[in-house]
C-alpha angles and dihedrals in degrees: 000000000000096000095187094053093042094050091045091052092046094047089049088062099036100043096035095234136111113262131199138170094238137023109269124203111242093013115156112266140275104025142147133236123204124210130173106226101174151348128033095118091130142334090285093058120072121226117242119208133187112210110195114205110204121203129201121291119256131019117000095020093129095067096054090046092052092045090052090049089055090052090050092050090051091049097049097084089054091061087082091059096041102044124056116233094016117122139181100001111188139171109242100177146353128198142160114252117165114209106268094218102045101017086228114161115263138163122199121216113194116209134187123198140158123240119199113187 
């Protein structure tokens, strides 16, 4: 199971936004990126994901990024129903973190879930 790709695909459907595994220049806005940042070494270790919610470039980009983060947070519990072998998905944190290179608005939603394959 490619948990990053599977969660990205699922969030694309559930949150109504494009989702990728990496930021892409010129990508339609707003969108989310999914990155595994820890865990997943076995069925006894939960997977930690950072889901970056990107707003629109320019003025007012923070509000669309935050709104998308709220949609992602609402969709996280449904990952258990949508993805086989995924259990107890939960949001563990959310924070604002503009992209350091472009200063583009971005919120990060941190998620923990269990994968049993």
